[in-house]
C-alpha positions in Angstrom: 92.9 76.7 100.3 96.5 77.0 99.7 97.2 75.5 96.0 100.3 73.2 96.3 102.9 74.3 93.6 104.0 71.4 90.9 106.7 69.6 92.6 109.9 71.2 92.7 112.7 69.7 90.8 115.8 68.3 93.2 119.4 68.7 91.7 122.1 67.5 94.0 125.3 69.1 93.6 128.7 68.0 93.6 130.8 68.1 96.8 133.1 71.4 97.4 136.5 71.2 98.9 137.2 74.9 99.5 135.3 76.8 102.1 133.1 79.6 100.4 129.9 80.8 99.9 127.7 81.6 97.0 126.1 85.1 95.8 123.5 84.2 98.2 125.5 83.2 101.5 125.2 79.3 101.4 128.4 77.5 102.5 130.1 75.9 99.7 132.2 73.3 101.4 132.7 69.7 102.3 129.3 68.2 102.6 127.1 68.1 99.2 124.6 70.9 98.8 121.0 70.1 97.6 119.1 72.7 95.4 115.4 72.8 95.1 114.4 74.7 92.2 110.9 76.5 92.0 109.9 79.0 89.3 109.9 82.0 91.9 112.0 80.8 95.0 115.1 79.0 95.1 115.7 76.6 98.3 119.5 75.5 99.0 120.5 73.3 101.7 123.8 73.2 102.6 125.4 72.7 106.2 122.4 72.3 108.0 121.1 75.3 106.5 118.2 76.2 104.5 118.7 79.3 102.3 115.2 80.5 100.5 115.8 82.8 98.2 112.9 85.2 96.8 114.0 84.7 92.9 112.3 87.5 90.7 114.7 89.8 90.6 113.8 91.5 87.5 110.8 92.7 89.1 112.6 93.4 92.7 111.4 90.4 94.1 107.8 91.5 93.8 105.0 89.1 95.5 102.7 87.2 93.3 100.4 84.4 94.6 102.8 81.7 93.0 105.7 83.3 94.7 103.8 83.3 98.2 102.5 79.5 97.7 106.5 78.2 96.6 107.6 80.3 99.7 105.2 78.1 101.9 106.1 75.1 100.2 109.9 76.0 100.7 109.5 76.9 104.3 107.6 73.7 105.0 110.1 71.7 103.6 113.2 73.2 105.6 110.8 72.6 108.7 110.3 69.0 108.0 113.8 68.3 106.9 115.6 66.9 110.4 118.9 68.0 108.5 118.0 71.7 108.7 118.6 73.6 111.8 118.3 77.0 110.7 116.7 79.1 107.8 118.1 82.2 105.9 115.4 84.2 104.0 117.0 86.8 101.3 116.5 88.0 97.7 117.9 87.6 94.6 119.5 90.8 92.9 119.1 94.3 94.2 116.0 94.0 96.6 114.9 92.0 99.4 110.9 92.6 98.1 109.4 95.5 96.6 105.7 94.2 98.3 103.0 92.9 96.0 102.9 93.0 92.6 100.4 95.1 91.3 100.6 94.2 87.9 99.5 90.6 88.6 95.7 89.8 87.5 93.2 88.2 90.0 92.9 90.8 92.6 89.6 91.5 91.5 86.3 89.9 93.2 83.3 88.3 91.3 81.4 91.9 91.6 84.5 93.6 89.8 86.1 95.1 93.2 89.1 94.6 94.6 89.7 91.4 96.5 92.8 91.4 99.0 91.0 89.3 101.4 91.7 86.0 99.7 95.1 86.5 98.8 95.8 87.3 102.5 93.9 84.6 104.1 95.2 82.0 101.5 98.6 83.0 101.1 100.3 86.0 102.8 99.0 85.0 106.4 99.9 81.6 106.0 103.2 82.2 105.3 104.2 85.1 107.7 102.6 82.7 110.5 104.9 80.0 109.5 107.7 82.1 109.7 106.9 83.0 113.2 106.1 79.4 114.1 108.4 77.0 112.7 110.4 75.6 115.4 113.9 76.4 113.9 115.7 79.9 113.8 114.9 82.1 111.2 117.2 85.0 110.0 116.4 87.7 107.2 119.2 88.9 105.2 117.9 91.9 103.8 120.0 93.0 100.8 117.8 95.8 99.5 114.7 97.5 99.9 112.1 95.9 101.5 108.4 97.1 101.0 105.1 96.1 102.0 104.3 92.7 102.5 108.3 92.2 101.8 108.9 94.5 104.7 106.6 92.2 106.9 108.2 89.0 105.9 111.9 90.6 106.5 110.8 91.8 110.3 108.9 88.5 111.0 111.8 86.4 111.3 113.6 85.9 114.5 116.7 88.0 113.7 117.0 90.4 111.0 120.5 91.3 109.1 120.5 94.3 106.8 122.9 95.6 104.1 123.7 99.3 104.5 122.0 100.0 101.7 118.7 98.5 102.6 115.7 100.3 103.6 112.2 99.4 105.4 109.0 101.0 103.9 105.4 100.3 105.0 103.8 102.9 102.7 100.2 101.8 102.8 99.0 104.6 104.5 100.0 106.7 101.4 97.5 105.0 99.3 94.9 105.1 101.8 95.3 101.6 103.4 95.9 100.0 106.6 98.8 97.6 107.6 98.8 93.8 107.0 100.9 90.8 106.6 101.3 91.2 110.6 103.0 94.3 110.7 100.8 95.7 113.6 102.0 93.5 115.7 105.8 92.7 114.3 106.5 96.5 114.9 105.1 96.7 118.1 106.8 93.6 119.3 110.2 95.1 117.5 110.6 99.0 118.0 107.3 99.4 120.6 104.1 101.4 120.0 105.7 105.0 119.8 108.0 103.8 116.8 105.2 101.5 115.5 102.8 104.4 114.9 105.4 106.7 113.5 106.4 103.7 111.0 102.6 103.4 110.3 101.5 106.6 110.2 103.8 108.6 108.3 104.6 105.8 105.6 108.3 107.0 105.2 111.6 105.1 104.6 113.4 103.5 107.4 117.1 103.4 106.2 119.0 100.5 107.7 121.1 102.7 109.9 117.8 104.1 111.5 116.5 100.6 111.6 119.5 99.6 113.7 119.3 102.5 116.4 115.6 102.1 116.5 116.1 98.2 117.1 114.1 97.2 114.1 116.9 95.1 112.8 119.4 93.3 114.8 122.8 93.9 112.6 123.8 96.1 109.7 126.7 95.5 107.7 128.7 96.7 104.1 126.1 95.1 101.1 129.5 93.0 100.1 129.6 91.5 103.8 126.0 90.8 104.1 125.8 87.3 102.5 129.0 85.9 104.6 127.8 87.6 108.0 124.2 85.6 107.2 126.3 82.6 106.6 128.3 82.8 109.8 125.3 83.6 111.9 123.3 80.7 110.4 125.9 78.3 111.0 126.4 79.2 114.4 122.8 78.8 115.4 122.9 75.3 113.1 125.6 74.2 115.7 123.6 74.9 118.7 121.0 73.0 120.7 117.6 72.8 118.3 115.5 72.3 121.1 116.7 75.3 123.3 115.7 77.3 120.0 112.4 75.9 119.8 111.7 76.2 123.3 112.9 79.9 123.3 111.0 80.9 119.9 107.6 79.1 121.5 107.9 81.2 124.6 108.9 84.5 123.1 106.0 83.9 120.8 103.7 83.6 123.4 104.5 86.7 125.3 105.2 88.8 122.1 103.0 87.4 119.5 100.0 86.3 121.8 96.9 86.3 119.4 99.0 86.6 116.2 96.5 84.6 114.2 93.6 86.2 115.1 95.4 89.8 114.5 96.5 88.7 110.8 92.8 88.2 109.9 91.6 91.4 111.5 94.2 93.3 109.1 93.0 91.2 106.2 89.2 92.2 107.1 90.3 95.8 107.3 92.4 96.0 104.2 89.8 94.4 102.5 87.4 97.5 103.4 90.3 99.9 102.7 90.8 98.4 99.1 87.2 98.7 98.4 87.0 102.5 99.6 87.5 105.9 98.0 90.4 107.0 99.1 92.1 103.7 98.0 91.1 104.4 94.8 92.6 108.4 94.8 95.6 107.1 96.2 96.4 104.5 93.7 95.4 107.5 90.9 97.5 110.2 92.7 100.6 107.6 92.7 99.9 106.8 89.2 99.8 110.8 88.4 102.7 111.5 90.2 100.7 114.0 92.4 99.5 114.3 95.9 96.4 112.4 97.2 93.3 114.2 98.2 91.9 111.9 100.6 88.3 112.6 101.4 87.6 110.2 104.3 85.5 107.9 101.5 
C-alpha cells in the first residue's frame, strides 16, 4: 500500500510579464505559475506544463521511499489537472538521479535480510507504470547522471532530452543484481535486444552522445540549453491535441509495452532473490572496498 504523503503546500506565484524560463525550464510568462512544494520533489505548473523536479540535490537526487511516494503524488496531480497538457521530469542540481539511496534504512525484512521486493512493489514500480500510462506526453530532461532506478525513470518517459554532460548507467550486474524498474522492457523497446543485453550485461556508462547514436534518447543539447529545449518541446506538445497524444501513447504502449505490469513484478521477484544471494553480498563488499568482485554464483 502506498502511503499518501502529507498534503502539499500551494503557493500561487505573481504574474510574470517577461517570457523566460526558470532554472528547470518552466516558462515564466503572462499566466500565473502554481508551485506545489513537497519535501523531496517540486511540482510547478506553468503554461499548461507540469514540471516535476527530483529535489534532493545534495544526495544527487538519490531515491528514498519518500521521494518515490511524492513523485507518485505529483504525477497523479498532473494527470488529474485538466489544465496540464504535458509533463516534464528533471533533477535539481548536477544529477538527474543517482539511483536508490543505499543509506536509507528500512531495506531489511523481518528476518534481517534485504527486502527490495516491498519498495519495488509499493513505490518504484507504481511510479514507473504511471509514467508509461498517464494519458499525457511525458518528457524527461536528463541534466546529469541517470543511474539505476533513476535511469529507468528517465527512459520510461515518452521523449528523452539529455544534456551533453549526462550519462546513463544500469550497473546492477556489477554488484550481483538483475534489472528492475522496468528496465528490461524499456531498454528493449528503445534500442532492441542486442543493445539491451550489451547495456545490462556490461554495466557501463552510456554517454549522452552514444545514447543518441543508439536511439536511447531523442535529442542531446549543451547543458546550458537543456531547460530551454525542454520548455520549447513541452510547450509545443501542450499546444497540440491532447486526445491524439493519449490515443497514440495507448497504441504504442499496446505494442511496445504489452505485459509491462507483469514484467515489473517479475523483475521485483527476481531482484529479491538476487538481493539475498552471496554474490550480491560480495558485490556490495567489493564496491565498498574498491576492489574487483569475486563472484561465486551463490
